[in-house]
Chimera marker file (.cmm) of the C-alpha trace (Angstrom):
<marker_set name="trace">
<marker id="1" x="137.308" y="106.350" z="65.612" r="1" g="1" b="0" radius="0.5"/>
<marker id="2" x="137.797" y="109.830" z="64.483" r="1" g="1" b="0" radius="0.5"/>
<marker id="3" x="135.047" y="111.397" z="62.503" r="1" g="1" b="0" radius="0.5"/>
<marker id="4" x="135.643" y="112.488" z="58.887" r="1" g="1" b="0" radius="0.5"/>
<marker id="5" x="136.201" y="116.384" z="58.452" r="1" g="1" b="0" radius="0.5"/>
<marker id="6" x="134.387" y="116.073" z="55.045" r="1" g="1" b="0" radius="0.5"/>
<marker id="7" x="132.606" y="112.791" z="54.404" r="1" g="1" b="0" radius="0.5"/>
<marker id="8" x="131.886" y="113.722" z="50.835" r="1" g="1" b="0" radius="0.5"/>
<marker id="9" x="135.029" y="115.608" z="49.553" r="1" g="1" b="0" radius="0.5"/>
<marker id="10" x="134.678" y="117.471" z="46.194" r="1" g="1" b="0" radius="0.5"/>
<marker id="11" x="137.932" y="119.593" z="45.964" r="1" g="1" b="0" radius="0.5"/>
<marker id="12" x="141.633" y="118.450" z="45.930" r="1" g="1" b="0" radius="0.5"/>
<marker id="13" x="142.277" y="120.518" z="49.249" r="1" g="1" b="0" radius="0.5"/>
<marker id="14" x="139.700" y="118.265" z="51.124" r="1" g="1" b="0" radius="0.5"/>
<marker id="15" x="141.623" y="115.097" z="50.430" r="1" g="1" b="0" radius="0.5"/>
<marker id="16" x="144.491" y="113.670" z="52.773" r="1" g="1" b="0" radius="0.5"/>
<marker id="17" x="147.624" y="111.991" z="51.317" r="1" g="1" b="0" radius="0.5"/>
<marker id="18" x="147.822" y="108.263" z="52.065" r="1" g="1" b="0" radius="0.5"/>
<marker id="19" x="150.877" y="106.150" z="51.741" r="1" g="1" b="0" radius="0.5"/>
<marker id="20" x="150.733" y="102.399" z="51.654" r="1" g="1" b="0" radius="0.5"/>
<marker id="21" x="153.731" y="101.202" z="53.753" r="1" g="1" b="0" radius="0.5"/>
<marker id="22" x="154.628" y="97.416" z="53.543" r="1" g="1" b="0" radius="0.5"/>
<marker id="23" x="154.143" y="95.609" z="56.750" r="1" g="1" b="0" radius="0.5"/>
<marker id="24" x="157.725" y="94.250" z="56.636" r="1" g="1" b="0" radius="0.5"/>
<marker id="25" x="158.891" y="97.972" z="56.414" r="1" g="1" b="0" radius="0.5"/>
<marker id="26" x="156.819" y="99.029" z="59.395" r="1" g="1" b="0" radius="0.5"/>
<marker id="27" x="157.953" y="96.047" z="61.346" r="1" g="1" b="0" radius="0.5"/>
<marker id="28" x="161.607" y="97.050" z="60.601" r="1" g="1" b="0" radius="0.5"/>
<marker id="29" x="160.876" y="100.676" z="61.652" r="1" g="1" b="0" radius="0.5"/>
<marker id="30" x="159.484" y="99.479" z="64.835" r="1" g="1" b="0" radius="0.5"/>
<marker id="31" x="162.485" y="97.370" z="65.527" r="1" g="1" b="0" radius="0.5"/>
<marker id="32" x="165.022" y="100.194" z="64.700" r="1" g="1" b="0" radius="0.5"/>
<marker id="33" x="163.130" y="102.660" z="66.785" r="1" g="1" b="0" radius="0.5"/>
<marker id="34" x="162.892" y="100.366" z="69.749" r="1" g="1" b="0" radius="0.5"/>
<marker id="35" x="166.487" y="98.984" z="69.570" r="1" g="1" b="0" radius="0.5"/>
<marker id="36" x="168.566" y="101.974" z="68.569" r="1" g="1" b="0" radius="0.5"/>
<marker id="37" x="166.729" y="105.354" z="68.541" r="1" g="1" b="0" radius="0.5"/>
<marker id="38" x="165.038" y="105.224" z="72.002" r="1" g="1" b="0" radius="0.5"/>
<marker id="39" x="168.601" y="104.049" z="73.491" r="1" g="1" b="0" radius="0.5"/>
<marker id="40" x="170.350" y="106.888" z="71.667" r="1" g="1" b="0" radius="0.5"/>
<marker id="41" x="167.806" y="109.595" z="72.698" r="1" g="1" b="0" radius="0.5"/>
<marker id="42" x="168.267" y="108.568" z="76.350" r="1" g="1" b="0" radius="0.5"/>
<marker id="43" x="172.175" y="109.402" z="75.915" r="1" g="1" b="0" radius="0.5"/>
<marker id="44" x="171.920" y="112.486" z="73.726" r="1" g="1" b="0" radius="0.5"/>
<marker id="45" x="174.910" y="114.800" z="73.068" r="1" g="1" b="0" radius="0.5"/>
<marker id="46" x="175.031" y="118.186" z="74.707" r="1" g="1" b="0" radius="0.5"/>
<marker id="47" x="174.124" y="120.172" z="71.764" r="1" g="1" b="0" radius="0.5"/>
<marker id="48" x="170.729" y="118.213" z="71.387" r="1" g="1" b="0" radius="0.5"/>
<marker id="49" x="168.045" y="118.588" z="74.203" r="1" g="1" b="0" radius="0.5"/>
<marker id="50" x="165.208" y="116.191" z="74.334" r="1" g="1" b="0" radius="0.5"/>
<marker id="51" x="163.988" y="116.665" z="78.032" r="1" g="1" b="0" radius="0.5"/>
<marker id="52" x="160.896" y="118.475" z="76.904" r="1" g="1" b="0" radius="0.5"/>
<marker id="53" x="160.116" y="116.216" z="73.952" r="1" g="1" b="0" radius="0.5"/>
<marker id="54" x="157.178" y="114.025" z="74.712" r="1" g="1" b="0" radius="0.5"/>
<marker id="55" x="156.247" y="112.639" z="71.370" r="1" g="1" b="0" radius="0.5"/>
<marker id="56" x="157.994" y="109.774" z="69.808" r="1" g="1" b="0" radius="0.5"/>
<marker id="57" x="159.559" y="108.459" z="72.925" r="1" g="1" b="0" radius="0.5"/>
<marker id="58" x="158.778" y="105.222" z="74.851" r="1" g="1" b="0" radius="0.5"/>
<marker id="59" x="157.630" y="107.249" z="77.912" r="1" g="1" b="0" radius="0.5"/>
<marker id="60" x="156.165" y="110.308" z="76.223" r="1" g="1" b="0" radius="0.5"/>
<marker id="61" x="152.539" y="111.000" z="76.045" r="1" g="1" b="0" radius="0.5"/>
<marker id="62" x="150.160" y="113.954" z="76.175" r="1" g="1" b="0" radius="0.5"/>
<marker id="63" x="149.635" y="113.192" z="79.620" r="1" g="1" b="0" radius="0.5"/>
<marker id="64" x="153.120" y="113.314" z="80.577" r="1" g="1" b="0" radius="0.5"/>
<marker id="65" x="153.394" y="116.816" z="78.696" r="1" g="1" b="0" radius="0.5"/>
<marker id="66" x="150.405" y="118.099" z="80.616" r="1" g="1" b="0" radius="0.5"/>
<marker id="67" x="151.941" y="116.799" z="83.989" r="1" g="1" b="0" radius="0.5"/>
<marker id="68" x="155.322" y="118.399" z="83.251" r="1" g="1" b="0" radius="0.5"/>
<marker id="69" x="153.610" y="121.662" z="82.207" r="1" g="1" b="0" radius="0.5"/>
<marker id="70" x="151.422" y="121.739" z="85.283" r="1" g="1" b="0" radius="0.5"/>
<marker id="71" x="154.469" y="121.100" z="87.499" r="1" g="1" b="0" radius="0.5"/>
<marker id="72" x="156.302" y="123.952" z="85.896" r="1" g="1" b="0" radius="0.5"/>
<marker id="73" x="153.329" y="126.294" z="86.198" r="1" g="1" b="0" radius="0.5"/>
<marker id="74" x="152.933" y="125.447" z="89.897" r="1" g="1" b="0" radius="0.5"/>
<marker id="75" x="156.519" y="125.884" z="90.724" r="1" g="1" b="0" radius="0.5"/>
<marker id="76" x="156.568" y="129.314" z="88.980" r="1" g="1" b="0" radius="0.5"/>
<marker id="77" x="153.401" y="130.450" z="90.731" r="1" g="1" b="0" radius="0.5"/>
<marker id="78" x="155.088" y="129.571" z="94.106" r="1" g="1" b="0" radius="0.5"/>
<marker id="79" x="157.650" y="132.150" z="93.226" r="1" g="1" b="0" radius="0.5"/>
<marker id="80" x="155.754" y="134.740" z="91.029" r="1" g="1" b="0" radius="0.5"/>
<marker id="81" x="152.377" y="136.392" z="91.210" r="1" g="1" b="0" radius="0.5"/>
<marker id="82" x="151.295" y="135.180" z="87.848" r="1" g="1" b="0" radius="0.5"/>
<marker id="83" x="152.344" y="132.897" z="84.981" r="1" g="1" b="0" radius="0.5"/>
<marker id="84" x="151.803" y="133.304" z="81.277" r="1" g="1" b="0" radius="0.5"/>
<marker id="85" x="151.278" y="130.165" z="79.194" r="1" g="1" b="0" radius="0.5"/>
<marker id="86" x="151.447" y="130.159" z="75.484" r="1" g="1" b="0" radius="0.5"/>
<marker id="87" x="150.163" y="126.856" z="73.934" r="1" g="1" b="0" radius="0.5"/>
<marker id="88" x="151.007" y="125.922" z="70.416" r="1" g="1" b="0" radius="0.5"/>
<marker id="89" x="149.724" y="122.980" z="68.422" r="1" g="1" b="0" radius="0.5"/>
<marker id="90" x="152.443" y="121.239" z="66.745" r="1" g="1" b="0" radius="0.5"/>
<marker id="91" x="150.332" y="118.052" z="65.996" r="1" g="1" b="0" radius="0.5"/>
<marker id="92" x="151.445" y="118.402" z="62.096" r="1" g="1" b="0" radius="0.5"/>
<marker id="93" x="154.904" y="119.913" z="62.769" r="1" g="1" b="0" radius="0.5"/>
<marker id="94" x="156.546" y="116.583" z="62.129" r="1" g="1" b="0" radius="0.5"/>
<marker id="95" x="155.038" y="116.428" z="58.772" r="1" g="1" b="0" radius="0.5"/>
<marker id="96" x="157.109" y="119.368" z="57.692" r="1" g="1" b="0" radius="0.5"/>
<marker id="97" x="160.658" y="118.298" z="58.984" r="1" g="1" b="0" radius="0.5"/>
<marker id="98" x="163.287" y="118.536" z="56.200" r="1" g="1" b="0" radius="0.5"/>
<marker id="99" x="164.852" y="115.126" z="55.673" r="1" g="1" b="0" radius="0.5"/>
<marker id="100" x="168.235" y="116.905" z="55.726" r="1" g="1" b="0" radius="0.5"/>
<marker id="101" x="167.617" y="118.405" z="59.076" r="1" g="1" b="0" radius="0.5"/>
<marker id="102" x="166.467" y="115.270" z="60.620" r="1" g="1" b="0" radius="0.5"/>
<marker id="103" x="169.501" y="113.311" z="59.304" r="1" g="1" b="0" radius="0.5"/>
<marker id="104" x="171.654" y="116.058" z="60.662" r="1" g="1" b="0" radius="0.5"/>
<marker id="105" x="170.495" y="115.590" z="64.063" r="1" g="1" b="0" radius="0.5"/>
<marker id="106" x="170.424" y="111.812" z="63.788" r="1" g="1" b="0" radius="0.5"/>
<marker id="107" x="174.113" y="111.878" z="62.842" r="1" g="1" b="0" radius="0.5"/>
<marker id="108" x="174.848" y="113.577" z="66.191" r="1" g="1" b="0" radius="0.5"/>
<marker id="109" x="173.215" y="110.527" z="68.023" r="1" g="1" b="0" radius="0.5"/>
<marker id="110" x="175.228" y="107.395" z="69.099" r="1" g="1" b="0" radius="0.5"/>
<marker id="111" x="173.918" y="105.197" z="66.296" r="1" g="1" b="0" radius="0.5"/>
<marker id="112" x="175.764" y="102.472" z="64.535" r="1" g="1" b="0" radius="0.5"/>
<marker id="113" x="176.822" y="103.610" z="61.068" r="1" g="1" b="0" radius="0.5"/>
<marker id="114" x="174.648" y="100.863" z="59.430" r="1" g="1" b="0" radius="0.5"/>
<marker id="115" x="171.613" y="102.081" z="61.283" r="1" g="1" b="0" radius="0.5"/>
<marker id="116" x="172.050" y="105.789" z="60.292" r="1" g="1" b="0" radius="0.5"/>
<marker id="117" x="172.652" y="104.652" z="56.658" r="1" g="1" b="0" radius="0.5"/>
<marker id="118" x="169.510" y="102.572" z="56.660" r="1" g="1" b="0" radius="0.5"/>
<marker id="119" x="167.498" y="105.515" z="57.980" r="1" g="1" b="0" radius="0.5"/>
<marker id="120" x="169.019" y="107.748" z="55.294" r="1" g="1" b="0" radius="0.5"/>
<marker id="121" x="168.197" y="105.228" z="52.578" r="1" g="1" b="0" radius="0.5"/>
<marker id="122" x="164.704" y="104.945" z="53.928" r="1" g="1" b="0" radius="0.5"/>
<marker id="123" x="164.100" y="108.688" z="53.380" r="1" g="1" b="0" radius="0.5"/>
<marker id="124" x="165.901" y="108.917" z="49.916" r="1" g="1" b="0" radius="0.5"/>
<marker id="125" x="164.132" y="108.347" z="46.629" r="1" g="1" b="0" radius="0.5"/>
<marker id="126" x="160.496" y="108.775" z="47.529" r="1" g="1" b="0" radius="0.5"/>
<marker id="127" x="158.086" y="110.825" z="45.436" r="1" g="1" b="0" radius="0.5"/>
<marker id="128" x="154.561" y="111.446" z="45.119" r="1" g="1" b="0" radius="0.5"/>
<marker id="129" x="151.856" y="112.493" z="42.719" r="1" g="1" b="0" radius="0.5"/>
<marker id="130" x="148.184" y="113.355" z="43.163" r="1" g="1" b="0" radius="0.5"/>
<marker id="131" x="145.218" y="111.805" z="41.374" r="1" g="1" b="0" radius="0.5"/>
<marker id="132" x="141.911" y="113.655" z="41.387" r="1" g="1" b="0" radius="0.5"/>
<marker id="133" x="138.909" y="113.584" z="39.163" r="1" g="1" b="0" radius="0.5"/>
<marker id="134" x="140.683" y="111.651" z="36.394" r="1" g="1" b="0" radius="0.5"/>
<marker id="135" x="143.811" y="113.774" z="36.380" r="1" g="1" b="0" radius="0.5"/>
<marker id="136" x="147.243" y="112.855" z="37.439" r="1" g="1" b="0" radius="0.5"/>
<marker id="137" x="149.951" y="115.219" z="38.489" r="1" g="1" b="0" radius="0.5"/>
<marker id="138" x="153.647" y="114.740" z="37.774" r="1" g="1" b="0" radius="0.5"/>
<marker id="139" x="155.873" y="113.203" z="40.182" r="1" g="1" b="0" radius="0.5"/>
<marker id="140" x="157.620" y="115.257" z="42.977" r="1" g="1" b="0" radius="0.5"/>
<marker id="141" x="160.409" y="114.183" z="45.219" r="1" g="1" b="0" radius="0.5"/>
<marker id="142" x="159.636" y="114.307" z="48.715" r="1" g="1" b="0" radius="0.5"/>
<marker id="143" x="162.271" y="116.244" z="50.789" r="1" g="1" b="0" radius="0.5"/>
<marker id="144" x="160.261" y="116.911" z="53.928" r="1" g="1" b="0" radius="0.5"/>
<marker id="145" x="157.514" y="115.183" z="55.992" r="1" g="1" b="0" radius="0.5"/>
<marker id="146" x="157.448" y="111.386" z="57.045" r="1" g="1" b="0" radius="0.5"/>
<marker id="147" x="156.242" y="108.533" z="55.065" r="1" g="1" b="0" radius="0.5"/>
<marker id="148" x="152.929" y="107.499" z="56.716" r="1" g="1" b="0" radius="0.5"/>
<marker id="149" x="151.061" y="104.233" z="56.283" r="1" g="1" b="0" radius="0.5"/>
<link id1="1" id2="2" r="1" g="1" b="0" radius="0.2"/>
<link id1="2" id2="3" r="1" g="1" b="0" radius="0.2"/>
<link id1="3" id2="4" r="1" g="1" b="0" radius="0.2"/>
<link id1="4" id2="5" r="1" g="1" b="0" radius="0.2"/>
<link id1="5" id2="6" r="1" g="1" b="0" radius="0.2"/>
<link id1="6" id2="7" r="1" g="1" b="0" radius="0.2"/>
<link id1="7" id2="8" r="1" g="1" b="0" radius="0.2"/>
<link id1="8" id2="9" r="1" g="1" b="0" radius="0.2"/>
<link id1="9" id2="10" r="1" g="1" b="0" radius="0.2"/>
<link id1="10" id2="11" r="1" g="1" b="0" radius="0.2"/>
<link id1="11" id2="12" r="1" g="1" b="0" radius="0.2"/>
<link id1="12" id2="13" r="1" g="1" b="0" radius="0.2"/>
<link id1="13" id2="14" r="1" g="1" b="0" radius="0.2"/>
<link id1="14" id2="15" r="1" g="1" b="0" radius="0.2"/>
<link id1="15" id2="16" r="1" g="1" b="0" radius="0.2"/>
<link id1="16" id2="17" r="1" g="1" b="0" radius="0.2"/>
<link id1="17" id2="18" r="1" g="1" b="0" radius="0.2"/>
<link id1="18" id2="19" r="1" g="1" b="0" radius="0.2"/>
<link id1="19" id2="20" r="1" g="1" b="0" radius="0.2"/>
<link id1="20" id2="21" r="1" g="1" b="0" radius="0.2"/>
<link id1="21" id2="22" r="1" g="1" b="0" radius="0.2"/>
<link id1="22" id2="23" r="1" g="1" b="0" radius="0.2"/>
<link id1="23" id2="24" r="1" g="1" b="0" radius="0.2"/>
<link id1="24" id2="25" r="1" g="1" b="0" radius="0.2"/>
<link id1="25" id2="26" r="1" g="1" b="0" radius="0.2"/>
<link id1="26" id2="27" r="1" g="1" b="0" radius="0.2"/>
<link id1="27" id2="28" r="1" g="1" b="0" radius="0.2"/>
<link id1="28" id2="29" r="1" g="1" b="0" radius="0.2"/>
<link id1="29" id2="30" r="1" g="1" b="0" radius="0.2"/>
<link id1="30" id2="31" r="1" g="1" b="0" radius="0.2"/>
<link id1="31" id2="32" r="1" g="1" b="0" radius="0.2"/>
<link id1="32" id2="33" r="1" g="1" b="0" radius="0.2"/>
<link id1="33" id2="34" r="1" g="1" b="0" radius="0.2"/>
<link id1="34" id2="35" r="1" g="1" b="0" radius="0.2"/>
<link id1="35" id2="36" r="1" g="1" b="0" radius="0.2"/>
<link id1="36" id2="37" r="1" g="1" b="0" radius="0.2"/>
<link id1="37" id2="38" r="1" g="1" b="0" radius="0.2"/>
<link id1="38" id2="39" r="1" g="1" b="0" radius="0.2"/>
<link id1="39" id2="40" r="1" g="1" b="0" radius="0.2"/>
<link id1="40" id2="41" r="1" g="1" b="0" radius="0.2"/>
<link id1="41" id2="42" r="1" g="1" b="0" radius="0.2"/>
<link id1="42" id2="43" r="1" g="1" b="0" radius="0.2"/>
<link id1="43" id2="44" r="1" g="1" b="0" radius="0.2"/>
<link id1="44" id2="45" r="1" g="1" b="0" radius="0.2"/>
<link id1="45" id2="46" r="1" g="1" b="0" radius="0.2"/>
<link id1="46" id2="47" r="1" g="1" b="0" radius="0.2"/>
<link id1="47" id2="48" r="1" g="1" b="0" radius="0.2"/>
<link id1="48" id2="49" r="1" g="1" b="0" radius="0.2"/>
<link id1="49" id2="50" r="1" g="1" b="0" radius="0.2"/>
<link id1="50" id2="51" r="1" g="1" b="0" radius="0.2"/>
<link id1="51" id2="52" r="1" g="1" b="0" radius="0.2"/>
<link id1="52" id2="53" r="1" g="1" b="0" radius="0.2"/>
<link id1="53" id2="54" r="1" g="1" b="0" radius="0.2"/>
<link id1="54" id2="55" r="1" g="1" b="0" radius="0.2"/>
<link id1="55" id2="56" r="1" g="1" b="0" radius="0.2"/>
<link id1="56" id2="57" r="1" g="1" b="0" radius="0.2"/>
<link id1="57" id2="58" r="1" g="1" b="0" radius="0.2"/>
<link id1="58" id2="59" r="1" g="1" b="0" radius="0.2"/>
<link id1="59" id2="60" r="1" g="1" b="0" radius="0.2"/>
<link id1="60" id2="61" r="1" g="1" b="0" radius="0.2"/>
<link id1="61" id2="62" r="1" g="1" b="0" radius="0.2"/>
<link id1="62" id2="63" r="1" g="1" b="0" radius="0.2"/>
<link id1="63" id2="64" r="1" g="1" b="0" radius="0.2"/>
<link id1="64" id2="65" r="1" g="1" b="0" radius="0.2"/>
<link id1="65" id2="66" r="1" g="1" b="0" radius="0.2"/>
<link id1="66" id2="67" r="1" g="1" b="0" radius="0.2"/>
<link id1="67" id2="68" r="1" g="1" b="0" radius="0.2"/>
<link id1="68" id2="69" r="1" g="1" b="0" radius="0.2"/>
<link id1="69" id2="70" r="1" g="1" b="0" radius="0.2"/>
<link id1="70" id2="71" r="1" g="1" b="0" radius="0.2"/>
<link id1="71" id2="72" r="1" g="1" b="0" radius="0.2"/>
<link id1="72" id2="73" r="1" g="1" b="0" radius="0.2"/>
<link id1="73" id2="74" r="1" g="1" b="0" radius="0.2"/>
<link id1="74" id2="75" r="1" g="1" b="0" radius="0.2"/>
<link id1="75" id2="76" r="1" g="1" b="0" radius="0.2"/>
<link id1="76" id2="77" r="1" g="1" b="0" radius="0.2"/>
<link id1="77" id2="78" r="1" g="1" b="0" radius="0.2"/>
<link id1="78" id2="79" r="1" g="1" b="0" radius="0.2"/>
<link id1="79" id2="80" r="1" g="1" b="0" radius="0.2"/>
<link id1="80" id2="81" r="1" g="1" b="0" radius="0.2"/>
<link id1="81" id2="82" r="1" g="1" b="0" radius="0.2"/>
<link id1="82" id2="83" r="1" g="1" b="0" radius="0.2"/>
<link id1="83" id2="84" r="1" g="1" b="0" radius="0.2"/>
<link id1="84" id2="85" r="1" g="1" b="0" radius="0.2"/>
<link id1="85" id2="86" r="1" g="1" b="0" radius="0.2"/>
<link id1="86" id2="87" r="1" g="1" b="0" radius="0.2"/>
<link id1="87" id2="88" r="1" g="1" b="0" radius="0.2"/>
<link id1="88" id2="89" r="1" g="1" b="0" radius="0.2"/>
<link id1="89" id2="90" r="1" g="1" b="0" radius="0.2"/>
<link id1="90" id2="91" r="1" g="1" b="0" radius="0.2"/>
<link id1="91" id2="92" r="1" g="1" b="0" radius="0.2"/>
<link id1="92" id2="93" r="1" g="1" b="0" radius="0.2"/>
<link id1="93" id2="94" r="1" g="1" b="0" radius="0.2"/>
<link id1="94" id2="95" r="1" g="1" b="0" radius="0.2"/>
<link id1="95" id2="96" r="1" g="1" b="0" radius="0.2"/>
<link id1="96" id2="97" r="1" g="1" b="0" radius="0.2"/>
<link id1="97" id2="98" r="1" g="1" b="0" radius="0.2"/>
<link id1="98" id2="99" r="1" g="1" b="0" radius="0.2"/>
<link id1="99" id2="100" r="1" g="1" b="0" radius="0.2"/>
<link id1="100" id2="101" r="1" g="1" b="0" radius="0.2"/>
<link id1="101" id2="102" r="1" g="1" b="0" radius="0.2"/>
<link id1="102" id2="103" r="1" g="1" b="0" radius="0.2"/>
<link id1="103" id2="104" r="1" g="1" b="0" radius="0.2"/>
<link id1="104" id2="105" r="1" g="1" b="0" radius="0.2"/>
<link id1="105" id2="106" r="1" g="1" b="0" radius="0.2"/>
<link id1="106" id2="107" r="1" g="1" b="0" radius="0.2"/>
<link id1="107" id2="108" r="1" g="1" b="0" radius="0.2"/>
<link id1="108" id2="109" r="1" g="1" b="0" radius="0.2"/>
<link id1="109" id2="110" r="1" g="1" b="0" radius="0.2"/>
<link id1="110" id2="111" r="1" g="1" b="0" radius="0.2"/>
<link id1="111" id2="112" r="1" g="1" b="0" radius="0.2"/>
<link id1="112" id2="113" r="1" g="1" b="0" radius="0.2"/>
<link id1="113" id2="114" r="1" g="1" b="0" radius="0.2"/>
<link id1="114" id2="115" r="1" g="1" b="0" radius="0.2"/>
<link id1="115" id2="116" r="1" g="1" b="0" radius="0.2"/>
<link id1="116" id2="117" r="1" g="1" b="0" radius="0.2"/>
<link id1="117" id2="118" r="1" g="1" b="0" radius="0.2"/>
<link id1="118" id2="119" r="1" g="1" b="0" radius="0.2"/>
<link id1="119" id2="120" r="1" g="1" b="0" radius="0.2"/>
<link id1="120" id2="121" r="1" g="1" b="0" radius="0.2"/>
<link id1="121" id2="122" r="1" g="1" b="0" radius="0.2"/>
<link id1="122" id2="123" r="1" g="1" b="0" radius="0.2"/>
<link id1="123" id2="124" r="1" g="1" b="0" radius="0.2"/>
<link id1="124" id2="125" r="1" g="1" b="0" radius="0.2"/>
<link id1="125" id2="126" r="1" g="1" b="0" radius="0.2"/>
<link id1="126" id2="127" r="1" g="1" b="0" radius="0.2"/>
<link id1="127" id2="128" r="1" g="1" b="0" radius="0.2"/>
<link id1="128" id2="129" r="1" g="1" b="0" radius="0.2"/>
<link id1="129" id2="130" r="1" g="1" b="0" radius="0.2"/>
<link id1="130" id2="131" r="1" g="1" b="0" radius="0.2"/>
<link id1="131" id2="132" r="1" g="1" b="0" radius="0.2"/>
<link id1="132" id2="133" r="1" g="1" b="0" radius="0.2"/>
<link id1="133" id2="134" r="1" g="1" b="0" radius="0.2"/>
<link id1="134" id2="135" r="1" g="1" b="0" radius="0.2"/>
<link id1="135" id2="136" r="1" g="1" b="0" radius="0.2"/>
<link id1="136" id2="137" r="1" g="1" b="0" radius="0.2"/>
<link id1="137" id2="138" r="1" g="1" b="0" radius="0.2"/>
<link id1="138" id2="139" r="1" g="1" b="0" radius="0.2"/>
<link id1="139" id2="140" r="1" g="1" b="0" radius="0.2"/>
<link id1="140" id2="141" r="1" g="1" b="0" radius="0.2"/>
<link id1="141" id2="142" r="1" g="1" b="0" radius="0.2"/>
<link id1="142" id2="143" r="1" g="1" b="0" radius="0.2"/>
<link id1="143" id2="144" r="1" g="1" b="0" radius="0.2"/>
<link id1="144" id2="145" r="1" g="1" b="0" radius="0.2"/>
<link id1="145" id2="146" r="1" g="1" b="0" radius="0.2"/>
<link id1="146" id2="147" r="1" g="1" b="0" radius="0.2"/>
<link id1="147" id2="148" r="1" g="1" b="0" radius="0.2"/>
<link id1="148" id2="149" r="1" g="1" b="0" radius="0.2"/>
</marker_set>
């Protein structure tokens, strides 16, 4: 279990957003991902490149990413006297993906129309508000990030 960053939050910036996703929705998501998206990613078009993508794949993991990086570094060290490695933390990067960009890339995959339309409808029409200390903000449409349960 991950420790809480601040067990007694007092300011709005110390809170994380929480979305409650219905169980049936999560089951459907898992089915669509396993049945259609994993298969479509395996046969991606030329202008989309997923070979260095380790997250959100059936065989992807942090260990697979580290092994690939270690292999690349060792290969380069056999040909060059040194290697520079720049490491970036993209752990929250998917939270900032614009839905329009994601849908644009999904449209290039070999997905049945009804699956693409379902995914598009899934991202459409969501909004959020914040409640803190007895106050509630206005609702704002969500155009980026991923709905998380």
